[in-house]
N, C-alpha and C positions, 0 to 999 in steps of 0.2 A: 359338055356334059360328062364326057369320059374323063376330062381333067379333074372335074369336081369329085367324081366317084373315086378316082385314084387318090386324091387328097384326103378324102374321108377314110379310105382304107389305111393310108399312111398314119393318120392321126390315131385311128383305132389300134393299129399295130404298135405304135410308140407308147400309147397309154397302157396297153396290155403288158408290154415289155417292162415299162416303169413299175407297174403294179407287181409283176412277178418278182422283179429285182427287190422292191421294197419289202415284199413278204419274206424273201430269203434273208434280207437284212434284219428284220424283226426276229426271225427265228434264231439267227446267229447271236443277236443281242441278248435274247432271253437265255440262251445257253451260257453265254459269257457272264450274265448276271447270276445265274445259278452257281457257276463255279466260284465267282467272287464272294458270294455269300455263304460258301461252304455247304451248298446243297439246299434245295427248297422242296419241302414235302409236297407231293402231288404233281411235280413237274417231271415229264418224261424225257426221252432222248430224241435223237434225230428221226426216229422211225414213227413218232406219234404226231398227231395234229396239235400244235401248240395252242390253238384257239380253244382247245378243250382242257387245257391244264388248269389246275385249281387257281382261282383268283384272277383269271384272265378272261377278258371278253373282247372279241374282235368285231369289226364293223360288218356291214352287209356282205353276204357271199363269202364269209370267212376271209376277209381281206386283211386289214392291218389291225394291230393291237390298239384298242381304244380305252380299255380299262385294265389297270393293274392294281390288285389288292393283295398286299403282303402284310396286312395288319395282324397283330397278336401272334407272332411267330418267334419271338425272342431272337430275331436275326441281328447280325452285326456285320460290318464291312463297309466298303465304299459303294455308294449308290449312284455315282456319277454316270455310269453306263446307261442308266434308265433314260437319260436325256437323248439317247439315240432312237427312242421309240417316238418318232416324229408325229404320229397320228394320235398320240395319247390325249384323252379328254379327262380321264379320272385317274388320280394317283393317290393311293392310301398306304402309307408306311407307318401308321400309328402303332403304339404299343410294342415297340421293339427296343433294341439296344444300339441303334445307330448313333455314332458320335462324330466328333469333328465338326467342320463347318458345313452348312447347307450348300450343296453344289450350286455355284453360280450358273452352271450350264442348264439348270432347270428353267432358267429364263428363256431358253430357246424353244420350249415346248409351247409353241404358239397356239395350239388347239386346246390347251388345258383349260378345263372349266372347274375342276375340283382338285384341291391339293391339301392333303392332311398329313402332317409330319409330327403330330402331337405325341406326347408321352414317349419321347426318346431322350437322347443325351446330346443333341446338337448344341454347339456352342458358337461363340463369336457373334457377329452382328447379322441382322437380316439382310440377305443379299439385295443390293439395289436392282440387280438384274430381274428380280421377280416383278418389277414394275412393267416389264415387257409382256406380261401375260394378259393381253388385252381382253381375252375371253373368259378370264377367271371369275367365277361366281362365288366360290367358297374357298377361304384360306384359313387353315387351322395350324398354328405353330405353337400351341399351348404346351405347357409342362416340358420345357427343355431348359437349357442353361444359356439362353440368348441374352446378349448384353447390347448396350448402346441405345441409340434413339430409333424411333420408328422412321424409316427412310422416307424422304420426301417423294422419291420416285414411285412409291405405291399409289400416289395420287392418280396415276394413269389407269388404275384398275376401275374403270367407270362402271363395269357391270357387277362389281362386288356386292353380294347380298349378305354374306356371312363372314365376319372378320374376327378371328379369335387368336389372341396373343397372350393369354393369361398364364400365370405361374412360370414366369421367367425372371430375368434380372434386368429388364429394360428400364432405362431412365429417360430423363428429358420430359417433355410435356406431350399431351395428346395434340397432334397437329390439327390446325383449323380446317385443313382440307378434308378430314374425315367427315365433317359436317356437310361437305359438298358431294358426297357419294349418294347419288339420287336413288340408288336401289338398295341401300343398306337396310337390313332388317335386324341383324344380330351383331352386337359389338361387345366383346368381353376382353378386358385387359386387366383383370384382377390379379392380385398378388405379384406386383412388380414394384418398381421404385419410382413411379411416375409422379411428377410434381406439377404445380401450376393449376390452372383452372380447366374445368370441363368446357369445351368450345361452346359458345353461346348460339351456334348455328346447328348444333347436333340435333338431328331429328326434324329440322325445319323443312327440308326438302325430300326427306325419305320417310317411309312408313316404318319407323323404328318399333320393333316388337320386344326386344330384349336388350337391356343395358346393364352390364355387371362390371363395376370398377372397384370393388371392395379391396381393402388392404393395400392401399397406396398412400401417397402423401399429398393428395389433391387438396386444394383450398378453394376459396371463393364460394359462390352460391350455386345452388342447383338451378341450371338454366331452364327457363320456361319452354324453350324450344323442344325439349324432349317429349313434351306432352302435346305439341302443336297439332300433329296429324291425328291424334286421338287413337292410335293403334297400339300404344305401349301396353304390354302385358306383364312384364317382370322388370322391376327396378331394384338393383342391389348396389348401394353406395356405402356400406358399412365400413368402419375403421379407416376413416380419412380425417381430414381437418376442415371439412366443409362448414361454411358459416351462412348466415342469412336465414331466410324463412323457406318453408315448403310452399312452392307457388300454388296459388289457387287453381291454376290451370291443370293441376293433378286431377281435377274433377272432369276433365275432357275425355278421359280414357275409360269408357264403359267396360272394356275387356280387361282392365288392370286387375290382376289376381294377387300379386305379391309386391309389397313395398317394404324394403329393408334399408333404413337410413340411420341405424343406430351407431353409437360410438363416433360421433362427430361433434361439432360445436354449433349446431343449429339453434336458432332462437325463434321467438314468436309463438303463435298459436297454430293448432291444427286447422286448416281451412275447412269450413263447413261444406264446401263442395265435395269433400271426401265421400259424402253420402251418395253422390252420383255414380260412384264406382261400384255398381251392384254385383260385379264379379269378384270383388275383393275377398280373399280368403286369409290373407296373411299381412298384418301390419305391425312392423317392428320399428320403433323410434327411440329405443332406450339409450341412456347415457348421452344425453344432449342437454341443452339449456332451454328447452321448450317450456312454455308457461301458459297461464290462463286456465280455463276450465276444459275438462274432457267433453268434446262436443257430442251432443246426443245423436247427431247425424250418423254416427257409426252404426246405429240401430238399423239404418236403411240397407246396410251391407249384409244382407241376410245369410250369405255364404261364409261370413267371417268365422274362421276357426281359431286364430290366434291374434290377440291384441296385447302388445307389449309396449308400455309407455314408462317403464321403470327408470328411476334415477334421472328425473327432470325436475321442473319446478311447478308442476300442475297443482292447482288449488281447487277449492270447492268440494262438491260431493260427486259420487259416482252417479251418472245419469240413470234414473230408473229404467229408461228405455233400453239400456244394455240387456236387460232381462228378456228382450224379444229375440235375442240371438240364439236360436235353438241349436245351431251347429257349433257354437263356441266351445272350444276345448280347453283353452288356456287364457286366463285373464291375469296379466302381470302388471301391477301398478305400484310396486314397491319403490321406496326412495323418493317420494314426492311430499307434498304438504296437503294431502287430501284429508277431509274431515267428515264428520257426520256418522251415519250408521251404515251398516251393510244393507243395501236395498233388498227388501223382501222379494222383489221381482226377480232377482238373480237366482233365487232358489228354483225357479222354473227352467233354468239352463241344465237340462237333464244330461247333456253330454260333457259338462264341465269336469275336467279331471285335475285342474290346477287353479287355485285361487290364491294369489300372492298379493296381499295388501300390507306387507311388512314395511316398517320404517316410514310411517305416515303420522297423521294426527287424528285418526278415527277415535271416537269417544262413545260409541254406542255399546250395545251388548251383542253377544253371539245369538243369532236366532235359534229358537228351539228346534226349528225344522231345517237346520243347516244340512242335515243328511238327506233331505229330499233330492239333493244332487247326488244320485246314487253311484255315480262313477268317480266321485271325488277321491283323488289319491294324494294330493298335496294341499294342505290347508295351512297357510303361512300368514299369521296375524301378529307376529311379534313386533316389539318396539312401536307400540301405539299407546293409546289411552283407553283401551277397552275396559269396561267395568262390569260389575255384576258377577254372578256365579257362572262357572262353566256348566252349560246344560248337561244333564244326565243323558240326554238324547244323543250326545256326541258318540256314544258307544254304538250307534246305528251306522256310523260311517265305516262300514266293515272293510272297505277297500283302501282305506288310508294307509299310505306308506310313510308319510312325514307330517307331523303335527307340531307346529311352532306357535306357542301362545306366550312366550316369555316377554318380560319388560312391558307389562301392562298393569292394570289395577284390579285384577280379578280377585274376588273374595270367596268365602265359603271353603268347602273341603274339595279335595280331588275326587271327582266322580269315579267310583269303582268300576263303572261301566266302560271306562277306557280299556280295561282288561279284556273286553270283548273284541277289540280291534286287533284280531290275531295277525293281520297282515302288516301291522305297524313295524317298520323296519329301520328307516333311515335315522329318525330321531323323534323323541318326545321331550319337548322343552317347555317346562312350566315355571321357569326361574323368574326371579325379580317380580313377584306379585305379592298379594296379601293373603295367600292361602293358609289355612290353619287345619287343625285336626291331624289325624294319623295318616300315614302312607297306606293306601289300600293294598292288602295282600293280593288282590286280584291282578295287580300289575305284573305279578310273577308269571302270568300266563302269556306274556308277550315274549315268546321264545325266539322271535326273529329280530327283536329290537337291538340295535347296535349302540345307540347313544341315549342316555337318560339324564336329564338335568332338572332337578327340583330345588336348586339352590336359592338362597335369599328369599325365603318365605317365613312362615311362622309355624312350621310343622312340628308336631310333638310325637312322643312315643318312640318305638324302636324301628329299625330297618327290618321289615318282615323277613323271616327265614325263607318264605315262599319266593323271594326274589331270586333264589337259586334256580328257579325255572326259566330265568332270562338267559338261556344258553348261548345267545349270540352277543351278549353285552360286551362292549369294548371300552366305552367311555361312560363314566358316571360322575355326578356332582351332587352331593348332599349338603354342601357347606352352607353356613349362615342360616341355621334353623335352631330348633330346640330339641333335637333328637337325642335319645338316651340309649343305654344298653350296649351290648357287644355288637361289633360289625360281623355279620354272618361270614362264616368260613366259606368263601366262594372265590375262585381264582381271579375273576375280573375285578372283584372288590379289593383283594389284597395286592393286585398289580397296579391299582390306581395310585396316583400321588396322594400324599397325606392332605394336600390342599383341598382335595375333593370332599373331605370330611371335617375340615376345620370350622371353628366357631359353632360347634355343637358340644357344649360343655359336658354333656352326659355320655358321649360316645367313647368306646374303648376298643382295643384290639387292633390287629394289623389292618392298615399300614400305620396307624397312629402309634405314638410312643407310649400311650397309656395301655398297658397290658392287662387283658382280662384272664388269660389262661396261658399255660406253658405250651410251647410248640414242640412237636416231635422233631428229633434230629433228622436231618436228611439221610436217606439211605446211601450207603457207599458200595460201589461195585467197581470192579476192574475188568479189563478185557485182555484178550490175547490177540496178537497181531499176525495176520497172514498177508502175503503178497499174492494177489491173483491177477493173472493177465489173461484176458479173453480176447482172442482175435476173431472178429467176424468179417469175412471177406466177401465183398459183393463183386459181381462181374456183369459186363454188358451182355453176356449170353444168358442171363437169367430169363426164365420163362415168365416170372411174376416180378414186376418192379417193386412190389410192396415190401419184400423182405430179402435178407441175404440168402445166398445159395451155397456158400462155402463156409464151413465153420471149423476153426482149429482151436483147440484148448491146450494151453500150457501154463505152468505155474512154477513158482518157487516159494519156498517157505523161508520166512525171515527168522532170525534168531529169536528165541523165546524171550519175552520181557519178564522182568521180575514180577511176581504176582501182586505185589503191593503198589506197583507203579502204573500210571496211565500210559497209554500207548500213543505215539505220534506217527502219523502216516508219513512215510518217506516220500521224497520227490520221485517223480516218475523216472527220471534218469537214474540208472543204477549200473554199476560196473559188474555186478554178479550176472553170470550167464544163467538164464532160466533153463529148466529141464522140461522137455516135452513129456507130459504125463499121458495125454491122450490126443489123438488127432483124427478128425473125420472130415471127409469131403463128400457132401451130399449129392453133388451133381456128377454123375459117373464120367461124362466126357471131359471133365476138367481135372480128374484125379491125376493124370499123367503130367499135367501142366503146372501143378502146384507143388512147390518145394517148401516143406514146412520149416526147414532150417532157415531158408531165405526169408520167410515170413517173420520168424522170430527176430532175426538180425535187423530187419527193416524197422522194427519198433524200438530199437536201441539207439537210433540216430535222430537227433533233433532236426537235422536237415531234411528228413523225410516227413516231418509233421505237416499235416494239412489243416486240421481243425481240432480245437480243444473243447470238448463238450463236458456236461456235468458228470456223466458216468464213464466216458471213454474219450480217448484221444485218437484221432484218425491219422494214419500214416500211409504214404505211398510205398508200395512194394513192387519191385520189378522182378519177375521170376526169370530163371535161366532160359525158360522157353520163350521169353519175350512178352508173356502175359502181364498186364499191369493190373494190380489189385488195390483196392482200398481196404486197409486193415484197421480194425478198431481194437484198441487196447484198453481193457477195463481197468478203471482206477480203484473201484471199491473193494473192500475186504469183507468177506462174510464166511462164517464157519460152515454154513449150510453148503456152500459150494465146495469147500474142501472135502467134506465128508460124503457128498453125494454127486461125485463127478459124473457117473453114468446117468443119473437122473437128469442132470443138467444137459448132457449131450442129447438125450432123448427129447428134452423140451425144445432145444434148439432145432432139432430135426422136425419137430411138429410145427414150429414157427416158420421153418423154411417152406412149408407146404401151404401156408395161409395165403390167400389171394384176396385183395380188394383194391379198387382203383385209387383209394385215398390213403394208402399206407406208404410209407417210405421216407441280400440282394438289393438288390437296389431297385427292385420293381416297385412302382408306385401306381397301383390300380385305382380306377374310379370307384364310386360306391358300389355299383352292381358287381364290379370285379371283387371288391373286398367282401361283399356278402357271399359271393360264390365261394371264395376261399374259406370263409367262416363255416359255411354249410359243408364244404368238402372235408374239413378237419373234423367237424362234428360227426359226419358219416363214418369217417375212419375210426374214430373212438367208439362210436356205437357198435361198429362191427367187432372191434376188439373185445368189448364187454360182452357181446353176444357169444363169443367163443371163449369166454372166461379168461381173457388176458387183461391184466391191469398194467397200464403204462406207468413207468416210474419217473418220467421226466417230460411232462407236457409243458412245452414252452415254445415261444415263437422261433427260437433258434433251431428247433426240431421240426419246423414246418418248412418244407422245401417246395419250390414251384417247378413243375416240369415245363417243357417247351410250349405246352398249350395253356400255361398258367393254372394247371390243375394242382391243388395242394397235396403234398405227400407227407405223411406223418413218419418221422424218422425215429431211430433208436428204440424200436420195439423188440429188438433181439434179446435184450436182457430182462425184459419186463416180467418174466415168470421165473427168473433164476434167483433173485434175491428175496429173502424173507426177513424184513427188518425186525420182526418180532422175535426172531431166534438168533439172528446174526450179531456181528460185532461192529458193523459199519457205523460210521458217524452219521448224524442226522443230515448234515449237508450233502453227504455222499449218497444217501439213499432216498431222501424224500423228494429230491428234484432241485430245480434251480431256485435260487433266492428270489423271492417276490412272487413265486408261483405256488409255494408250499401252503397247503390248507392249514388253518389255525389249529384244528384238532390234533394235528400230527405231534404238536408239542407235548401232549399228554397221552396219546394213544400209541404212538410209534408204529402205527399201521398205515400202509398205503392201500387205499380202497378206491372203489369205483366212484363214490361221492367225492373223494379227494381229487380224482381225475376231473370231475365236473367243475370243481372249484378252480383248478389250474386252467381248464379250458375257458372259464369265465374271465380269467385274467388276460388270456390271449385275445378274447373277444373285446375286452376293454382296450387293449392295445390297438386293435383294428379300428375301433371307433374313435379313439382319442389321439392316436399316433404318439402316445407317451410311453416311455419305458416303464417296466414294472417297478423298478426302484430308481429314484432320481433324487439328487440332492435338493432340487428345487421344491420337492414336496415338503421338506422339513425333516427334522430328526425323528426317526421312528415311524415315519409315514410312508406307506407304499402306494401303489396305484389304486388299489381297492379303497384304502382309507381316504385317499385324495378325492376320489370320485364321490364317496359318501359324504365327504366334508365340504362339498361344493357350496351348499347353502350357507354354511357358517362363514364362508369367504365372500358371501354376497353374490354367488354365481348360480345361475339356473342350469338344469341338465343340458340345455341347448348349448350353453357356453363351454362345456367341457368337451363337446364333440369337435372333431377335426373340421375347422371352419372352411377349409378348402373344398370340402364336399357338402357339408350341411347347408352352406349358403348358395349352392348351385340351384336347387329347386326345393319347393315345399315337399314334393314327393320323396326326394332323397332324405330330407330332414325328418319327415314322419317315419320313414323306414328305420333310420338310424336311432331315433328315440325308442322305437319298438324293440330294436335289437339291444338297446341299452337296458331295457327292462329285463330281457332274457339274461344279460350279463349279470344284473343285480341278483336275479334268482340263482344263478350258478354260483355266485360268490357269497351266498347266504352262509353265515358262520355256523349254522346248525346243519350238520351233514344230512339229517333226515329230511330237511326241508328243500334240499336241492333236487331239481328234476333229474330224471335219468337221461342219459345221452340220447336215447331214442326219442324222448319227448322234446329235447332241445332241437334235434333235427326237424321234427314236425313244426315247432314254433317258428324256426327260421325259414323253413320252406313256405309256411303260411305268409310270412312277411313278404317274401319274394313274389308269391302268387297274387297277393292283394295289391 
């Protein structure tokens, strides 16, 4: 008995000793990790309990580290040391800047159940050693730069429930063993270079809930197995090369909410079993080779919000039963061979905001009660055989943004009631019909309209002078009619190509060669050139990260140019030594550390250049005291600055006292992250406008992200110093970055708060589309704003211009992105008075996030 007691004490003593040693090892490992990563916020020193450090959770009785969460910290460095935390069950390193290969030593974390390395810059292949993590339930390696094939060794992860490897550069095929993972619930491998067939056993032995394989090079048919267990909720297979038919087994999944199989090579009909999927909210099968009739069983999917069957080979009529879908918001049937009339039952779909029946063979008339769909914003009926008159009741569709009725057989006159649709913005297209009579002057009330096309009709009379009220007009086409008289003197008309007015024998005036009246000669003026250099110096000692805390002003005057000659702005590099006219350091404890002469000299060396912005170039300046500063050298020239130096210094001092969280890469956030960035930038601008500061260069290059991914608006320092209405600076130097400049600047030369809103709208479009504001792919003379507005003309829906990497993840994200797109369209309205104030923009975006 005594022997057994002693043995028990010995085991207890050894286990306690082992535990104590392991605890010390974990603490030492964490301190080493902290040092390797250059510091981790919220982690203490040797004197604190590491189990209480931010992102760390220990086991019972504060024993060993079981959870380590370092996500969203913009960390970089070697993470191999983490493999020494032997008791680790959860490891989250997502949303950081870790690069290099994934440490093979992670395969030694035998207790690990959750591993998330997504949204980093890991490269190389997936380590085969990860196959040793036999307890792993969730593996997320998405959004990295991983290459190679999916390792066979991962077959040993029998407990795996969540397997995500999307947005990498993986190749090869999807291994057959993935279908043998009996616990698999989620499998995403979209946006890779995967080829071959989807395994025909996938979902056969596991209750698969989500399958997303879009944007690969997969072929073969959609396997029936994925519907076998009846648990599938989300299916996304868009942008592949899949063939065959949609299996009837799709009807097994009563909880199926989203089916996205567009942009493939699918054939056959839609199975009538689709009506069994009563949870279906989203069905998209556009750009395939599907045929037959649109099945009426869709009407049984009472939650259906979007039905997109565009660009297939569907025939027959629209089933009247579709009108039973009270939640339907978008019905997109363009590019098929559908015929007949618009079912009157559809008029009962009160939530419908988009009806796209373009490019079909419809031959009926437009119902007089078309506007019973009170939320209708997009009515696209072009390229059909519709006949009869355009109903005057069309003017009751007051929420319409886009009206396409071109290429039909409409007769009668253009209803003047269209002028009541004051929200009409994207386009009004009545071209290639048989319309006659005069152009209604009421159309001039459409002050938001961007594109007007009434070409190829039988219209007579003149172009009403009231059309000058179309303040947002960019594209017009009056060609191939019987119009007469002078073309009204209105900039959008004179800037249009003469082809927009051709084949109207009675028209004259610019831009046609048939002159009606003499034009006044252009005004001539010249300018005087000054070289101004403004150095704005930021320091890590700043109390407020939003603005600069040290300001030095110095300048030199160039030689006077001859009065009759234009001025050219010199290159930044100059051999002339500038003279310090005034110098001010606003932070008292930095005054001794700043050497103004050293600041000046730093801006004269290209080797010190850090960044080149629209208004300024940033330089690194090392003070004799050892203090390192960031110096901004102003490029622009403005007479106001020369004559009002003291005012400018006072303004800079005022700006140095402004504080707001959102003033002041290669980061690729998810949609909630992007929305937060958009809101943060909007909040920063709203604050600036509240304190009467107009930003001169709203652009994505001036939106910085701090360590917590909070957006900071930069280059506000000079936003109250330049007055473009009085100065001599060039447009490009004052108005902001190319692609962000509001259209009204061309004739007002004023930088305004509504102009800021327009520029913000461009940034928001960048966030939504991940497109540059100016891109050669858009075509000559087309920027991002015009490209977005021209989506329909290219046969694209608003959904197709969104960043597919995000909009295809979930219907919720897609809905939010479409709502944000509407905000961006409001912000980029070409009529300044129609743009919302930044405070309202903040409210709209916050409402999107809250809902």
